[in-house]
C-alpha positions in Angstrom: 6.4 -11.9 -20.6 8.4 -14.1 -18.3 7.0 -14.4 -14.8 9.5 -14.5 -11.9 9.0 -16.3 -8.6 8.1 -13.7 -5.9 9.0 -15.1 -2.5 7.2 -12.3 -0.8 3.8 -13.1 -2.3 4.4 -16.7 -1.4 5.4 -15.6 2.0 2.1 -13.8 2.5 0.2 -16.9 1.8 2.4 -19.0 4.1 2.0 -16.4 6.9 -1.8 -16.7 6.6 -1.5 -20.5 6.6 0.8 -20.5 9.7 -1.6 -18.1 11.5 -4.4 -20.6 10.8 -2.4 -23.6 12.0 -0.6 -22.0 14.9 -2.3 -18.7 15.9 -1.6 -18.6 19.7 2.1 -17.4 19.6 1.2 -14.4 17.4 -2.1 -13.5 19.0 -2.6 -10.9 21.7 -0.8 -12.0 24.9 1.1 -14.7 23.0 4.7 -15.8 23.6 6.0 -13.6 20.7 4.7 -10.5 22.5 3.0 -9.1 19.4 2.0 -5.9 21.1 5.7 -4.9 21.3 7.0 -6.9 18.3 4.7 -5.3 15.8 5.5 -1.8 17.0 9.3 -2.4 16.8 8.8 -3.9 13.4 6.8 -0.8 12.3 9.6 1.4 13.6 12.2 -0.6 11.7 10.3 -0.4 8.4 9.9 3.4 8.6 13.4 4.0 9.8 14.6 2.2 6.6 12.1 4.2 4.5 13.6 7.4 6.1 17.1 6.3 5.2 16.1 5.6 1.6 14.2 8.9 1.2 16.3 11.3 -1.0 14.9 14.8 -1.2 17.5 16.0 -3.7 16.2 13.4 -6.2 12.8 15.0 -6.0 13.9 18.3 -7.5 13.9 17.1 -11.0 10.1 16.3 -11.0 8.8 19.1 -8.7 7.5 21.5 -11.5 5.2 19.1 -13.4 2.1 20.2 -11.5 -0.5 18.7 -13.8 1.0 15.2 -13.4 1.2 15.7 -9.6 -2.4 16.9 -9.5 -3.7 13.9 -11.4 -1.7 11.3 -9.3 -2.6 12.8 -5.9 -6.2 13.4 -6.8 -6.5 9.8 -8.0 -4.8 8.5 -4.8 -6.6 10.5 -2.2 -9.9 11.6 -3.9 -10.9 9.1 -6.6 -9.9 6.0 -4.7 -11.7 7.0 -1.4 -14.9 7.7 -3.5 -14.6 4.2 -4.8 -14.2 3.0 -1.3 -17.4 4.8 -0.2 -19.1 3.2 -3.2 -17.8 -0.2 -2.1 -19.1 0.3 1.5 -22.6 1.3 0.1 -22.7 -1.7 -2.3 -21.5 -4.2 0.2 -23.7 -3.0 3.0 -24.6 -6.0 5.3 -23.7 -8.5 2.5 -20.1 -8.8 3.8 -18.5 -8.8 7.2 -17.9 -5.3 8.6 -14.2 -5.9 8.8 -14.0 -6.8 5.1 -16.0 -3.8 4.0 -13.7 -1.6 6.1 -10.8 -3.3 4.5 -11.9 -2.3 1.0 -12.2 1.3 2.1 -8.8 1.1 3.9 -7.3 -0.2 0.6 -8.8 2.8 -1.2 -7.5 5.3 1.5 -3.9 4.2 1.3 -1.1 6.1 -0.4 0.6 4.9 -3.6 3.7 2.7 -3.6 7.2 4.0 -4.0 9.6 1.3 -5.2 7.3 -0.6 -7.6 5.8 2.6 -9.0 9.3 3.9 -9.9 10.4 0.5 -11.1 7.5 -0.1 -13.4 7.7 3.5 -14.7 11.4 3.0 -15.5 10.8 -0.3 -17.2 8.1 1.3 -19.4 10.2 4.3 -20.3 8.0 6.8 -18.4 8.8 9.9 -16.5 11.0 8.5 -13.7 11.6 11.9 -12.0 7.8 12.4 -11.9 7.3 8.9 -10.5 9.8 9.5 -7.7 8.3 12.8 -6.7 4.7 11.6 -6.7 5.3 8.3 -5.0 7.3 10.0 -2.2 4.7 12.8 -1.8 1.9 10.3 -1.7 3.7 8.3 1.1 4.2 11.5 3.2 0.6 12.7 2.6 -0.8 9.2 3.5 0.5 9.5 7.0 -2.1 12.2 7.6 -4.8 11.6 5.0 -5.3 7.9 5.5 -6.2 8.1 9.2 -8.4 11.1 8.4 -10.4 9.1 5.8 -10.7 6.1 8.1 -11.9 8.3 10.9 -14.5 9.8 8.7 -15.8 6.4 7.7 -15.9 5.1 11.3 -17.6 8.3 12.5 -20.3 7.9 9.8 -20.8 4.3 11.0 -21.2 5.5 14.6 -17.8 4.1 15.6 -15.8 7.3 16.3 -12.0 6.9 15.9 -10.1 8.1 19.0 -7.7 10.3 17.2 -5.5 11.1 20.2 -3.9 7.6 20.8 -3.8 7.0 17.0 -2.0 10.2 16.3 0.4 9.6 19.2 1.2 6.1 18.0 1.6 7.3 14.4 4.0 9.9 15.6 5.9 7.7 17.9 6.2 4.5 15.8 6.0 5.9 12.2 6.9 9.6 11.9 9.7 9.7 14.4 11.5 6.6 12.9 11.1 8.2 9.5 12.7 11.4 10.7 15.5 9.5 12.5 16.1 7.5 9.3 16.4 10.8 7.3 18.8 12.2 9.9 20.8 9.0 9.7 21.0 9.0 5.9 24.2 11.0 5.7 25.9 8.5 8.0 24.6 5.2 6.9 22.9 6.0 3.6 25.8 4.7 1.5 26.0 1.5 3.5 22.3 1.0 3.2 22.5 1.5 -0.6 25.4 -0.9 -0.9 23.3 -3.6 1.0 20.0 -2.6 -0.6 19.1 -6.2 -1.5 19.7 -7.7 1.9 17.9 -4.8 3.7 15.0 -5.2 1.3 14.7 -8.8 2.4 14.7 -7.8 6.0 12.1 -5.1 5.3 9.7 -7.5 3.6 10.3 -10.2 6.2 9.2 -7.7 8.9 6.0 -7.1 6.9 5.4 -10.8 6.9 5.7 -10.9 10.7 3.1 -8.2 10.9 0.8 -10.1 8.5 1.2 -13.3 10.6 0.3 -11.5 13.9 -2.6 -9.7 12.3 -4.2 -13.0 11.1 -3.4 -14.7 14.4 -5.8 -12.4 16.2 -8.5 -12.9 13.5 -8.2 -16.7 13.7 -8.2 -16.9 17.5 -11.3 -14.8 17.6 -13.2 -16.8 15.0 -13.5 -14.1 12.4 -12.8 -16.8 9.7 -15.2 -19.3 11.1 -17.5 -19.4 8.1 -17.5 -18.6 4.4 -13.7 -18.2 4.2 -13.5 -19.4 0.6 -16.4 -17.3 -0.5 -14.8 -14.2 1.1 -11.5 -14.9 -0.7 -13.2 -15.1 -4.0 -15.2 -11.9 -3.3 -12.1 -10.0 -2.3 -10.3 -11.2 -5.5 -13.2 -10.0 -7.7 -13.6 -6.7 -5.8 -9.9 -5.9 -5.9 -9.8 -6.7 -9.6 -12.7 -4.4 -10.3 -11.2 -1.5 -8.3 -7.9 -1.9 -10.1 -9.6 -2.0 -13.5 -11.5 1.2 -12.7 -8.4 2.9 -11.4 -6.4 2.0 -14.5 -9.2 3.2 -16.8 -9.8 6.4 -14.9 -6.1 7.4 -14.8 -5.7 6.5 -18.4 -8.7 8.6 -19.5 -7.8 11.5 -17.3 -4.2 11.6 -18.5 -5.4 11.7 -22.1 -8.0 14.4 -21.3 -5.3 16.5 -19.7 -3.1 16.2 -22.7 -0.1 14.7 -20.9 2.8 13.4 -22.8 3.3 9.6 -23.3 5.9 9.5 -20.5 3.7 11.4 -18.1 0.7 9.2 -18.9 2.7 6.1 -18.1 3.8 7.7 -14.8 0.2 8.8 -14.0 -1.2 5.3 -14.6 1.3 3.5 -12.5 1.5 5.9 -9.6 -2.2 6.8 -9.7 -3.5 3.2 -9.6 -1.1 1.5 -7.2 -1.5 1.1 -3.4 1.1 0.4 -0.8 1.3 -2.8 1.1 4.6 -1.9 2.7 3.1 1.1 4.5 -0.4 -0.3 4.6 0.2 -3.2 6.9 2.1 -1.3 9.6 -0.4 1.7 9.5 -3.3 -0.7 9.9 -1.7 -2.1 13.1 -1.4 1.5 14.5 -4.8 2.7 13.3 -6.9 -0.3 14.2 -4.9 -1.6 17.1 -6.3 -4.8 18.5 -9.3 -4.9 16.2 -10.5 -8.5 16.0 -11.0 -8.4 12.3 -7.6 -6.9 11.5 -6.9 -9.9 9.2 -10.0 -9.2 7.2 -9.1 -5.5 7.0 -5.7 -6.3 5.5 -7.0 -8.9 3.1 -8.1 -6.5 0.3 -4.7 -4.7 0.2 -2.9 -8.0 0.2 -4.9 -9.3 -2.8 -4.7 -5.9 -4.6 -1.0 -5.8 -4.1 -0.6 -9.1 -6.0 -3.0 -8.1 -8.8 -1.3 -4.7 -9.3 2.1 -6.3 -9.6 0.8 -8.8 -12.2 -1.2 -6.3 -14.3 1.4 -3.5 -14.1 4.2 -5.9 -15.0 2.3 -6.8 -18.2 1.6 -3.2 -19.0 5.2 -2.1 -18.4 6.6 -4.8 -20.7 4.0 -3.8 -23.4 4.8 -0.1 -23.3 8.5 -0.6 -23.1 8.4 -2.0 -26.7 6.8 1.1 -28.2 8.8 2.9 -30.9 11.4 5.4 -29.5 9.8 8.4 -31.3 7.2 10.4 -29.5 3.7 8.9 -29.4 0.3 10.2 -28.4 -0.8 6.8 -27.1 0.4 4.4 -24.5 -1.8 1.6 -25.5 
């Protein structure tokens, strides 16, 4: 398999390094006005998501209920259970922000673009991937904050749902709705300039990553054991991904899904979104001093899932064209 240079992954590392070297501009009260800048960035990201959302394209995959049940149960039930297990195992052995970050990773919805892209490359059920990835993103707006609130309440840190729901509605749901309303007017233009808009979307995420780590560095969250934490996050993320891939593969076989549906279930049911995860974290956790640590697991997991799923997609794309009962 040929590996292509991914400027976005490199950009995430550079954003962290820049926040370490020059944290003051992006920290709370800095010259970049991150309190406003991040919210405008979030609104832009979800406006573009709204423009890209095509409900007619979902019709082709809507009736495959067994596939949908497996993917959504994996995303919003199995993964959160893994998150609870991670919280229990980590206990006081890791910083609280990092433990919360692992659960936040597990509570996030699936990706959209990469799930569909890998499914298409592996000759899976593309219509099913589009439906499940889109449904997961919409459900995540509600279920992710609920899971986080449950964990914080159990830890004696009740989440104030009022401001969080208001911010999610104002900066996430409303831009998504406006984007969908604007789709008939600018949808064709957006599709024509998809590559450039994709760059702008990812660049906005990098700005959010930078401001998140600025707050963490200025408040000394990374003062000690930074390298050890990075290694631990890498190992933990790899373990979660391995369990997710194994569980979705076994479940798809046990349910008797077709080869194409199994591929879709594995990709959609094991992936987590960074594109929505970063802005949602800024709204849910606000000015949490450990926001950088909270985001670290999803950033590492994102890189790992692209690498591993890329290898799987290429492997499965080479299977014989005739029907097969196995994807491995």
